C-alpha positions, 0 to 999 in steps of 0.5 A: 500499499502506498504511503502517500495515498490519503486516508479517507474517514471510512473504508468499506470492505466487501468480500465477493465470490460469484456475486455478479448479480448483486454488485450494482444493487449493492453499490446503488444502495451503499454509496448514498448512505456513505455520502450522507454519513462521512466526508470521505470514503472508499468501497474496496471489493475483494474478489475471492476468485470469482468465475462469473462476471463479478470482476468485470462489473466491479471494474466498470463501477470503478471506472465511473467512480474513483471511490471504488477499488478492487483486489482480485485474487489469483484463485479462491482462498475463502471468505475469511482470507478475503476479510483479512486482505481487505483489512490489509488493503483498506486506507480508512480511519475506520473500516466496515466489513459487509457482505455483497448479497444485501442481507446486511442492510447498508443503512445500518452503517450510519448507526455504526458511524454514530457509535464510532464517533461516540468513542467506541473502537468496534461496533458490531451488527447484532442479528435480531432475526434470523428468519432468513435462514432455515430452521436447521441452519438456525439450530446449527448456529445457535448450538455452535455459539452455545458450545463456543460460549461455554468452552471457547477462550474468549466469549462471543457477543450474542448475534454478532457476525462479520457485519461490523465497523472497526477503528484504525487501531483495531485493524492494526491489531488484527493485521498483526495476527498472521494465523492461517486457519482464521476464525474472524469472529473469534479474532475480533473478540480476542483483540478487545477494545471498547465495543458495542452492538447495534441491532439489525435484521438480516434481509432476504438475499437479493440474487443467487444463493449462499456459498456456505452450505453445511459442509462449509459450516461444519469445517467453519465450526471446527475451525472456530473451536479448534483455534480458540479452544482445546476442547476437542483434545480435552474431550479425548482425555475425558472419553479415554478416562471414562472408557478406562474406568468402565473397562476396569469396573467391568473387569472387576465385575466379571472376576467377582462373578467367576470367583463367587458364582462360577459363571463363565465369562463371555468370550469371543463376541464381547472381545470383538465388540470391545476391540472394535469399539476402542479402535473406533474411538482411538481413530476418532481422536487420532484424527483430532490430533492430526487436525491440530498437527496439520494446523501447526504444519500450515503455520510453520510453512509461513505461506502468504495468506493470499496472492493478489492477481490484480488491482483495480483503482489502486496500483497499476493493473496486472501487477502480481504480488504476494500478500499477507499481514507480514508481507508489508509494514502497516500504514501509519494510523491516521490521527483522529481529532 
């Protein structure tokens, strides 16, 4: 990032993946809100390897409005990495994260900015109605956050997601966290700072369908728990101790039964069942340990979080570079009067 670029009052980061149908509608609602809320702003799209015409539509919008920029990834790296890239490339004194599908109403940004001007460093949107999600998805989300609140090292505010405003000092704190398996909601809570929630209602998705299926949600949930809790490893210990106690008690009972009553001890079938059960438990938790080892392996390789293939409205187009939170120094935090 160029140190000579002026710092706008607000940067709005929009991660996109195959959201071509939503780009113009988002811009049409977002720009008037920003013009009526802050003196200067920029809208930064992070294209996470879209295969539709998302990049072309953003390019046309950037040509018509110099306040619109874009970072295009060389391939799909995932939304969590796109959010990190947005923080790396945003210049604003405050940064807003918002989805492109208009489920996050842009009008709420005015409330975010008002709270920021009151002195809050982080203003997060709190979902008050999840009716836009299906019943199974709502149940899955509720159970995950209940589990995380009980076993995670840092509690998450209820109803909070990625839709939020962060002061520049919060952004710089997050940029110093270079972990690869990112759970952004946990990182927002982990860095702390003075925070407040603003309720909002999730709208229906304008076009297309969510890119987050149940497989992705399950993976995301495990990433969150493994990044901010040792619960999976502790669970292996607890179950192992429980099975050991059960096996020891069963052995004592069988011995007493044989000594005092002369009963035959069940043989081959019970042995096979016991071996298969214990083997299954061992394999499950060997897989859990493997997940943690795999994360360590990914961290020590220190590959960049993402690769930028092209930037629109910023650097010269076609310039390739590696990018990560450690790849370049953070810009100086602008003073806020």
